[in-house]
C-alpha positions as CSV (number, residue, x, y, z in Angstrom):
1,M,2.4,2.5,-24.2
2,N,5.7,3.8,-25.1
3,D,4.3,5.8,-28.1
4,I,1.7,7.5,-25.9
5,L,4.3,8.2,-23.0
6,G,6.7,9.8,-25.7
7,K,3.9,12.1,-27.0
8,A,3.0,13.1,-23.5
9,I,6.6,13.9,-22.5
10,A,7.1,15.7,-25.8
11,A,4.2,17.9,-25.0
12,L,5.4,18.7,-21.6
13,D,9.0,19.6,-23.0
14,N,7.4,22.4,-25.1
15,L,6.5,24.1,-21.9
16,I,9.9,23.8,-20.2
17,P,11.9,27.1,-20.5
18,T,15.0,26.4,-22.7
19,T,17.1,29.2,-21.3
20,Q,18.5,29.1,-17.9
21,Q,16.9,31.4,-15.4
22,S,17.1,31.7,-11.7
23,S,14.6,29.5,-9.8
24,P,12.5,30.8,-7.0
25,P,13.8,29.7,-3.6
26,S,12.1,26.8,-1.8
27,P,9.4,27.9,0.8
28,S,10.5,27.8,4.4
29,F,8.4,25.8,6.6
30,H,9.8,27.3,9.7
31,S,8.5,30.8,8.9
32,L,4.9,29.9,8.3
33,S,2.5,32.4,9.8
34,Q,0.8,31.5,13.0
35,S,-2.3,32.8,14.8
36,S,-2.3,33.4,18.6
37,T,-4.4,30.2,19.1
38,D,-1.9,28.1,17.1
39,L,0.8,25.7,18.4
40,P,4.3,25.8,16.8
41,S,4.5,24.0,13.5
42,T,6.8,21.0,13.2
43,I,6.4,20.6,9.4
44,A,9.7,19.8,7.7
45,D,10.4,18.5,4.2
46,P,9.2,14.9,3.5
47,T,11.9,12.2,4.6
48,A,12.9,9.3,2.6
49,L,10.8,7.2,4.9
50,D,7.9,9.5,4.4
51,I,8.1,9.0,0.7
52,L,8.3,5.2,1.0
53,R,5.2,5.3,3.2
54,Y,2.9,7.8,1.5
55,R,3.7,7.5,-2.2
56,Y,1.5,5.4,-4.4
57,H,2.2,1.8,-3.9
58,H,2.5,-0.4,-7.0
59,G,3.2,-3.6,-5.5
60,T,2.9,-7.2,-5.3
61,N,2.4,-9.9,-2.3
62,L,5.4,-12.1,-1.6
63,G,3.2,-14.8,-0.3
64,S,3.9,-18.3,0.9
65,I,7.6,-17.7,2.1
66,Y,7.1,-17.0,5.7
67,V,3.5,-18.3,5.8
68,L,3.3,-21.4,3.6
69,E,0.3,-22.2,1.4
70,R,0.5,-25.7,-0.2
71,W,-1.2,-24.8,-3.4
72,L,1.6,-22.2,-4.2
73,F,4.6,-24.3,-3.0
74,P,3.8,-28.0,-2.8
75,S,7.6,-28.7,-2.9
76,R,7.8,-27.2,0.7
77,F,5.6,-29.9,2.0
78,P,6.5,-33.5,2.5
79,E,4.0,-36.0,1.1
80,E,3.2,-37.0,4.6
81,A,1.8,-33.6,5.6
82,A,-1.7,-33.9,6.6
83,G,-2.8,-30.5,5.7
84,T,-2.0,-27.4,3.6
85,S,-0.8,-24.8,6.2
86,E,2.6,-23.8,7.7
87,L,1.8,-25.7,10.7
88,E,1.3,-29.1,8.9
89,A,4.3,-28.5,6.9
90,V,6.7,-27.9,9.8
91,K,5.1,-30.6,11.8
92,A,5.6,-33.2,9.0
93,W,9.2,-32.3,8.2
94,V,10.3,-32.4,11.8
95,G,8.6,-35.9,12.1
96,K,10.4,-37.0,8.9
97,V,13.9,-35.5,9.1
98,G,14.1,-33.9,12.6
99,Q,14.4,-30.5,13.9
100,D,18.0,-29.5,12.8
101,A,17.5,-30.6,9.2
102,T,14.0,-28.9,9.0
103,K,15.5,-25.8,10.4
104,A,18.2,-25.7,7.8
105,M,15.7,-26.4,5.0
106,F,13.5,-23.6,6.0
107,E,16.3,-21.2,6.4
108,K,17.6,-22.0,2.9
109,A,14.3,-21.5,1.4
110,W,13.9,-18.0,3.0
111,A,17.4,-17.0,2.0
112,E,16.8,-18.1,-1.7
113,A,13.3,-16.8,-2.0
114,V,14.3,-13.4,-3.6
115,S,17.6,-13.2,-5.7
116,D,19.5,-10.0,-6.6
117,E,18.1,-10.5,-10.3
118,D,14.6,-10.7,-8.8
119,I,15.1,-7.3,-7.2
120,R,16.4,-5.7,-10.3
121,W,13.5,-7.0,-12.3
122,L,11.0,-5.7,-9.6
123,K,12.6,-2.3,-9.8
124,D,13.4,-1.8,-13.3
125,D,10.9,-3.8,-15.4
126,A,7.9,-4.2,-13.1
127,K,8.3,-0.7,-11.6
128,C,7.3,-2.1,-8.3
129,T,7.6,0.3,-5.5
130,T,6.4,-1.9,-2.5
131,I,6.2,-5.5,-1.3
132,R,3.4,-6.7,0.9
133,L,5.2,-9.4,3.0
134,P,2.9,-11.9,4.8
135,I,4.5,-13.2,8.0
136,G,3.4,-15.2,11.0
137,Y,3.6,-14.6,14.8
138,Y,5.9,-17.6,15.0
139,D,8.3,-15.8,12.8
140,L,9.3,-13.3,15.7
141,P,12.6,-14.0,17.4
142,D,11.6,-14.7,21.1
143,P,10.2,-18.1,22.1
144,S,7.6,-16.3,24.1
145,F,5.7,-15.5,21.0
146,T,4.7,-19.1,20.4
147,R,4.3,-20.1,24.1
148,G,0.9,-21.9,24.6
149,T,0.2,-21.9,20.8
150,P,0.5,-24.9,18.2
151,F,3.8,-23.6,17.2
152,E,5.5,-23.8,20.6
153,P,7.1,-27.1,19.8
154,Y,8.7,-25.6,16.7
155,S,10.0,-22.2,18.0
156,Y,13.6,-23.5,17.4
157,I,12.9,-23.9,13.6
158,Y,12.0,-20.2,13.4
159,S,14.6,-18.8,15.6
160,A,16.3,-17.2,12.6
161,A,13.3,-16.2,10.8
162,W,13.1,-12.6,12.0
163,A,16.7,-12.2,11.0
164,S,16.0,-13.4,7.5
165,I,12.9,-11.0,7.2
166,R,15.0,-8.1,8.3
167,T,17.6,-8.9,5.8
168,L,15.1,-9.0,3.0
169,I,13.7,-5.6,4.0
170,S,17.2,-4.2,4.0
171,R,18.0,-5.7,0.6
172,L,14.7,-4.3,-1.0
173,R,15.1,-0.9,0.7
174,A,18.5,-0.5,-0.9
175,H,16.8,-0.6,-4.3
176,S,14.0,2.0,-3.3
177,I,11.5,-0.8,-2.6
178,G,9.6,-0.6,0.6
179,V,8.0,-3.4,2.7
180,L,4.6,-3.6,4.3
181,L,4.6,-6.2,6.9
182,D,1.4,-8.2,6.9
183,L,0.5,-10.3,10.0
184,H,-1.1,-12.9,7.8
185,A,-0.9,-15.6,10.5
186,L,-2.1,-14.5,14.0
187,P,-2.3,-16.7,17.0
188,G,-5.6,-18.8,16.6
189,G,-6.1,-17.5,13.2
190,A,-8.2,-14.4,12.1
191,N,-10.0,-16.6,9.6
192,P,-10.6,-20.4,9.3
193,H,-8.4,-20.8,6.2
194,P,-5.0,-22.5,6.0
195,H,-3.2,-19.2,5.1
196,S,-3.9,-18.1,8.6
197,G,-1.0,-20.7,9.7
198,T,-2.9,-23.8,10.7
199,S,-5.6,-26.0,9.2
200,S,-7.9,-25.9,12.1
201,K,-10.8,-24.6,10.2
202,I,-11.7,-22.4,13.2
203,A,-10.9,-18.6,13.6
204,Q,-10.0,-18.3,17.2
205,F,-8.0,-15.2,17.3
206,F,-10.7,-12.7,18.0
207,P,-12.9,-14.8,20.3
208,L,-10.1,-15.7,22.7
209,R,-8.5,-13.0,25.0
210,S,-5.2,-14.8,25.3
211,N,-4.8,-14.8,21.4
212,R,-5.7,-11.1,21.3
213,D,-3.2,-10.3,24.0
214,L,-0.5,-12.1,22.2
215,G,-1.4,-10.3,19.1
216,I,-0.8,-7.0,21.1
217,Q,2.6,-8.2,21.9
218,V,3.4,-9.0,18.4
219,C,2.3,-5.6,17.2
220,S,4.3,-3.9,19.9
221,F,7.4,-5.8,19.0
222,I,7.2,-4.7,15.4
223,A,6.5,-1.2,16.4
224,Q,9.7,-1.3,18.5
225,E,11.6,-2.5,15.7
226,S,10.3,0.4,13.6
227,A,11.2,2.9,16.2
228,S,14.6,1.5,16.3
229,G,15.3,2.1,12.6
230,L,13.7,-0.7,10.7
231,S,12.3,1.0,7.6
232,L,8.7,-0.2,7.3
233,V,6.0,1.1,5.0
234,G,3.5,0.1,7.5
235,I,2.2,-2.8,9.7
236,Q,-0.9,-4.8,8.7
237,I,-2.2,-6.0,12.0
238,V,-4.6,-8.6,10.6
239,N,-5.2,-10.2,7.1
240,E,-8.7,-11.0,5.9
241,A,-10.6,-11.0,9.2
242,D,-13.8,-12.9,9.1
243,W,-17.1,-11.0,8.5
244,E,-18.4,-9.6,11.8
245,S,-15.7,-11.1,13.9
246,P,-16.4,-10.6,17.5
247,N,-14.2,-8.0,19.5
248,M,-12.5,-7.0,16.2
249,Y,-12.8,-3.3,16.4
250,E,-12.2,-3.2,20.1
251,W,-8.9,-5.1,19.4
252,Y,-8.1,-2.6,16.6
253,D,-8.3,0.1,19.3
254,E,-6.0,-1.8,21.7
255,A,-3.5,-2.5,18.9
256,I,-3.5,1.1,17.4
257,S,-3.0,2.5,20.9
258,A,-0.1,0.0,21.7
259,I,1.7,0.8,18.4
260,S,1.1,4.7,18.7
261,A,2.6,4.5,22.2
262,I,5.8,3.2,20.7
263,D,6.0,4.7,17.2
264,P,3.0,7.0,16.4
265,S,4.5,7.6,12.8
266,L,4.1,4.0,11.8
267,P,0.9,3.6,9.4
268,V,-1.3,0.9,10.7
269,I,-3.3,-1.1,8.2
270,I,-6.5,-2.8,9.3
271,S,-8.6,-5.4,7.4
272,D,-12.0,-4.4,6.3
273,A,-13.4,-8.0,7.1
274,W,-15.2,-7.9,3.9
275,N,-17.2,-4.9,5.0
276,L,-15.5,-1.7,3.5
277,K,-18.3,0.6,4.5
278,Q,-18.1,-0.3,8.1
279,A,-14.3,0.0,8.1
280,V,-14.6,3.5,6.4
281,E,-16.7,4.7,9.4
282,Y,-14.3,3.3,11.8
283,S,-11.2,4.9,10.2
284,L,-12.8,8.3,9.9
285,K,-13.3,8.3,13.7
286,K,-9.7,7.2,14.3
287,N,-8.0,9.6,11.7
288,T,-9.0,12.9,13.3
289,A,-7.0,16.1,12.9
290,Y,-6.5,16.6,16.9
291,P,-6.2,13.4,18.6
292,S,-5.6,13.6,22.5
293,T,-2.3,11.6,22.1
294,P,0.0,11.0,19.1
295,T,-1.7,8.4,17.1
296,C,-0.7,6.4,14.0
297,P,-2.4,7.0,10.8
298,V,-5.0,4.0,10.0
299,L,-5.5,2.8,6.5
300,I,-8.0,0.0,5.4
301,D,-7.0,-3.0,3.5
302,T,-9.6,-4.4,1.2
303,H,-9.3,-7.5,-1.1
304,L,-11.0,-7.6,-4.5
305,Y,-11.4,-11.0,-6.2
306,W,-13.9,-12.1,-8.9
307,A,-13.0,-15.7,-8.7
308,F,-14.6,-17.3,-5.6
309,S,-18.2,-16.3,-5.1
310,P,-21.1,-18.2,-6.7
311,T,-22.6,-14.8,-7.8
312,D,-19.4,-13.8,-9.7
313,A,-19.3,-17.3,-11.3
314,Q,-22.5,-16.4,-13.0
315,K,-21.1,-13.4,-14.7
316,S,-19.1,-13.3,-18.0
317,P,-15.6,-11.8,-18.2
318,E,-17.2,-8.7,-19.9
319,Q,-19.6,-8.2,-17.2
320,I,-16.9,-8.4,-14.6
321,I,-14.7,-6.0,-16.5
322,N,-17.5,-3.4,-16.7
323,E,-18.0,-3.8,-12.8
324,V,-14.4,-2.8,-12.0
325,P,-14.8,1.0,-12.5
326,S,-17.7,1.0,-9.8
327,Q,-15.6,-0.6,-7.1
328,L,-14.7,1.1,-3.9
329,G,-18.0,3.2,-3.9
330,A,-17.9,3.3,-0.1
331,L,-15.3,5.9,-0.4
332,D,-17.6,8.3,-2.3
333,G,-18.2,11.5,-0.4
334,R,-16.0,10.4,2.5
335,E,-12.8,12.1,1.3
336,G,-11.6,15.7,0.8
337,S,-12.0,17.4,4.2
338,V,-10.1,15.8,7.1
339,L,-11.1,18.6,9.4
340,D,-14.9,17.9,9.0
341,R,-14.9,14.1,8.6
342,G,-11.6,12.7,9.5
343,A,-9.3,10.8,7.0
344,V,-10.0,7.5,5.1
345,Q,-7.4,5.8,2.9
346,T,-7.6,2.3,1.4
347,I,-5.2,0.0,-0.2
348,V,-6.1,-3.1,-2.1
349,G,-4.1,-5.6,-0.4
350,E,-4.8,-8.5,-2.8
351,Y,-6.3,-8.8,-6.4
352,S,-5.6,-10.9,-9.3
353,C,-6.5,-11.5,-12.9
354,V,-8.2,-14.8,-12.2
355,L,-11.8,-15.6,-13.0
356,A,-13.9,-18.7,-12.3
357,E,-14.0,-21.3,-14.9
358,D,-17.8,-20.8,-15.1
359,S,-17.2,-17.1,-16.0
360,W,-14.8,-18.1,-18.7
361,A,-17.5,-20.5,-20.0
362,K,-19.7,-17.5,-20.6
363,A,-17.1,-15.7,-22.8
364,S,-18.0,-17.4,-26.0
365,D,-21.4,-17.1,-27.8
366,T,-20.6,-20.5,-29.7
367,D,-20.0,-23.9,-28.6
368,S,-16.3,-23.6,-29.6
369,P,-13.8,-23.2,-26.9
370,L,-12.4,-19.5,-26.1
371,S,-9.2,-19.1,-28.1
372,L,-6.0,-18.3,-26.3
373,E,-5.7,-15.0,-28.0
374,A,-9.3,-14.1,-27.1
375,R,-8.6,-15.1,-23.5
376,Q,-5.4,-13.1,-23.2
377,N,-7.2,-10.0,-24.5
378,L,-9.9,-10.4,-21.9
379,V,-7.2,-10.9,-19.2
380,Y,-5.5,-7.8,-20.4
381,R,-8.7,-5.7,-20.3
382,F,-9.4,-7.0,-16.8
383,G,-5.9,-6.3,-15.4
384,T,-5.8,-2.9,-17.1
385,A,-9.3,-1.9,-15.6
386,Q,-8.1,-2.9,-12.2
387,S,-4.8,-1.0,-12.6
388,K,-6.7,2.1,-13.6
389,R,-9.4,2.0,-10.9
390,Y,-6.9,1.3,-8.0
391,Q,-4.6,4.1,-9.1
392,Q,-7.5,6.5,-9.2
393,R,-9.1,5.6,-5.8
394,T,-6.5,3.9,-3.5
395,A,-3.1,4.6,-1.9
396,G,-1.8,1.5,-3.6
397,A,-2.6,-2.2,-4.9
398,F,-0.7,-5.4,-4.3
399,F,-1.1,-8.2,-6.7
400,W,-1.5,-11.8,-5.4
401,T,1.1,-13.1,-5.8
402,W,4.8,-13.1,-6.9
403,K,6.5,-16.5,-6.3
404,M,5.1,-20.1,-6.6
405,D,6.4,-23.5,-7.6
406,W,4.6,-22.9,-11.0
407,F,6.2,-19.6,-11.8
408,P,5.4,-17.4,-13.5
409,G,1.9,-18.2,-12.1
410,G,-0.6,-17.4,-15.0
411,E,-3.5,-15.3,-14.0
412,W,-2.3,-15.5,-10.3
413,G,1.3,-14.3,-11.2
414,F,2.6,-10.9,-10.8
415,Y,5.5,-11.8,-13.2
416,A,3.2,-13.3,-15.7
417,Q,0.8,-10.4,-15.7
418,S,3.6,-7.6,-15.5
419,T,5.4,-8.9,-18.7
420,P,3.8,-9.1,-22.4
421,Q,1.4,-11.8,-22.8
422,S,3.3,-13.0,-26.0
423,S,6.4,-11.9,-28.0
424,S,4.2,-9.5,-30.0
425,S,4.5,-5.9,-29.1
426,S,0.9,-5.6,-29.5
427,S,0.2,-7.8,-26.5
428,P,1.1,-5.5,-23.5
429,P,1.2,-6.5,-19.8
430,S,-2.2,-6.8,-18.2
431,I,-1.3,-4.7,-15.0
432,H,1.0,-1.9,-15.2
433,A,2.3,0.9,-12.9
434,P,1.2,4.6,-13.2
435,Q,2.2,6.2,-16.3
436,Y,4.7,8.4,-14.7
437,A,6.8,5.4,-13.5
438,Y,8.0,4.9,-17.1
439,F,9.2,8.4,-17.6
440,P,13.1,8.4,-18.2
441,T,15.4,10.0,-15.8
442,H,16.3,13.0,-18.0
443,K,12.6,13.8,-18.5
444,L,12.1,13.9,-14.8
445,S,14.9,16.4,-14.3
446,K,13.3,18.6,-17.0
447,L,9.8,18.3,-15.3
448,L,11.2,19.2,-11.9
449,E,13.0,22.2,-13.4
450,R,9.7,23.4,-15.0
451,A,7.8,22.9,-11.7
452,K,10.3,24.9,-9.7
453,Y,10.3,27.7,-12.5
454,R,6.5,28.0,-12.6
455,R,5.9,27.6,-8.9
456,D,5.2,31.2,-8.0
457,E,3.1,31.8,-11.0
458,R,0.8,28.9,-10.0
459,M,0.9,29.9,-6.3
460,H,-0.5,33.4,-7.0
461,A,-3.1,32.2,-9.4
462,A,-4.4,29.7,-6.8
463,I,-4.5,32.3,-4.1
464,D,-6.1,34.8,-6.1
465,Q,-8.9,32.5,-7.3
466,H,-9.4,31.3,-3.6
467,V,-9.5,34.8,-2.3
468,L,-11.9,36.2,-5.0
469,Y,-14.2,33.2,-4.6
470,W,-14.6,33.6,-0.9
471,Q,-14.9,37.4,-0.9
472,H,-17.7,37.0,-3.4
473,L,-19.5,34.2,-1.5
474,R,-19.0,35.5,2.1
475,K,-17.7,38.9,1.9
476,D,-18.8,40.0,5.4
477,E,-17.2,37.0,7.1
478,P,-13.7,37.0,8.6
479,A,-11.1,35.1,6.7
480,K,-7.6,33.9,7.2
481,H,-6.4,33.6,3.7
482,W,-2.8,33.4,4.8
483,R,-3.5,29.9,6.0
484,Y,-4.5,28.9,2.5
485,E,-1.1,30.4,1.2
486,N,0.8,28.5,3.9
487,G,-1.0,25.3,3.0
488,W,-0.3,25.7,-0.7
489,K,3.4,26.2,-0.3
490,V,3.5,23.1,2.0
491,G,1.6,21.0,-0.5
492,Y,3.4,22.0,-3.6
493,Q,6.8,21.6,-1.9
494,D,5.7,18.1,-0.5
495,A,4.6,16.9,-3.9
496,Y,8.0,18.2,-5.5
497,V,10.0,16.4,-2.8
498,F,8.1,13.1,-3.4
499,F,8.7,13.4,-7.3
500,E,12.3,14.4,-6.8
501,G,13.0,11.5,-4.5
502,R,15.9,11.2,-2.1
503,G,18.6,9.8,-4.4
504,T,21.3,9.9,-1.5
505,E,19.0,7.8,0.6
506,A,18.0,5.2,-2.0
507,V,14.6,6.6,-2.9
508,D,14.2,7.0,-6.6
509,R,12.6,9.8,-8.3
510,G,9.2,9.8,-9.9
511,N,6.9,9.3,-6.9
512,K,3.4,10.6,-6.4
513,I,1.6,11.2,-3.1
514,G,-0.8,8.2,-3.2
515,G,-1.9,8.2,0.4
516,L,-3.4,11.9,-0.1
517,E,-5.8,11.7,2.8
518,V,-3.5,10.4,5.5
519,W,-0.8,12.8,4.2
520,V,-3.1,15.8,4.5
521,L,-3.9,14.4,7.9
522,K,-0.2,14.3,8.8
523,R,0.3,17.9,7.7
524,L,-2.8,19.1,9.7
525,R,-1.5,17.6,12.8
526,E,2.1,18.9,12.3
527,S,0.9,22.4,11.4
528,G,0.0,23.2,15.0
529,M,-3.0,25.3,13.6
530,R,-6.0,25.6,15.8
531,G,-9.0,27.8,16.1
532,S,-10.9,29.3,13.2
533,Q,-10.3,28.8,9.4
534,V,-7.8,26.0,9.7
535,W,-9.9,24.6,6.8
536,E,-8.0,27.1,4.5
537,F,-4.8,25.5,5.3
538,E,-6.2,22.0,4.6
539,Q,-7.6,23.0,1.3
540,G,-4.3,25.0,0.5
541,V,-2.3,21.8,1.0
542,R,-4.6,19.9,-1.4
543,R,-4.5,22.6,-4.1
544,G,-0.6,22.9,-3.8
545,I,-0.4,19.1,-4.3
546,Q,-2.8,19.2,-7.2
547,D,-1.0,22.0,-8.9
548,F,2.3,20.4,-8.7
549,Q,1.0,17.2,-10.2
550,A,-0.8,19.1,-12.9
551,M,2.5,20.8,-13.7
552,V,4.4,17.6,-14.3
553,G,1.6,15.7,-15.8
554,I,0.9,12.9,-13.1
């Protein structure tokens, strides 16, 4: 990969002027042209928090720290534990060693979950931008959050959990790594699996009004923390909701309204409940350019695994690898015009390099077992195909998972799949960040210089092309091409600021606008533009972003 990057950077170097010339001034957002039907614009340069939230997320889950899963951390369970969930662990430990000792044990595990060296590796080696952090409702600080739930007897154990979570968020944030809070465990469980917090085998969150109401309180608390200054990438309000869960979309409406009333800037992530097409239609309706009240942007979390279904077990690794580029087809034709359709944006909240053993058995045409080298090659191709597809079609992807007792985790391990599969340089990592994440700092500076120097040239070319096209197509129709120019200036400057980063605010250089659709939605809402021809502003924003990214080769 380094050879390829070197050639790409060298090619870009040849286009950067070698003599110092004055750079054009940055565009002024406060002097954008306005029509009589427009409202005042509130557009300003992207903030550090904007970059954390809307850049492409190359991330991992930090699972089974605040929501335990026995298969990942058997050491966190006493032998006497009757089940495999957080509830069974805390119940068994309290029964064995008492409340105080259990509290101390849990707090120690939280404090030691991520070391300073871990954070250095995430940032420098894995090029990780964002952590998806599963938490439970019982991790919040007030005992009222567990009242009437199975965790009520153990609220004392978790009294310091939220402080621990805040500390972890702050430590990561200081190193340019954002945190997406994932409500993995909701009261009653959004799915019947142990990772929902209990081993009840029944999903009771959506069916029971009392559980849904408590869920709103949980969301409201986190929104208030965000509004008070906690730097969050977003809040995922439910994880892996069951297919066709009753009351689910009605509850989404309630939760989004409650969060929006407190912090309408906070991105809200919903579960697609294994039905991405339906979630896409919902999100298009929520993400409109002109909501009646300030409303959070809504993103969709979808999970992509090929290890569990009987259908996938019948496929060979080659067949599965060939399937990856066709994933996320529900997005086709639904992006590109927020004004016409609304905005839709997805993340892949969980994926891995794991395949079913039945699939591996189909990898060889002979009776001989698949060699380790051959398996590693297939894992590499599988991970690479996923990295490429998710970088093309989503706002980010989060590997499942980072930490476990059996670290580095094999095909379940972010560390294992982010490092070379052997000591040989010909065996690269299976998953990787976008290419631009590997650009050295001095090259980023040169690319930024080039983009600033060439901006006006690109702007005039884009505007001329736009005007000539529409004059030819609809020469007798009124136009407001100044809206396109305004949009182009905004889009180009936005992409520039993302790539430049906010070094004084601990946001590194080398970011790309990954959540493009919801970023365009944000700019439309802030533009104040109303009436006719606002589509020209939207398309100008998109073209400006595109032109900047082409200029720096991302």
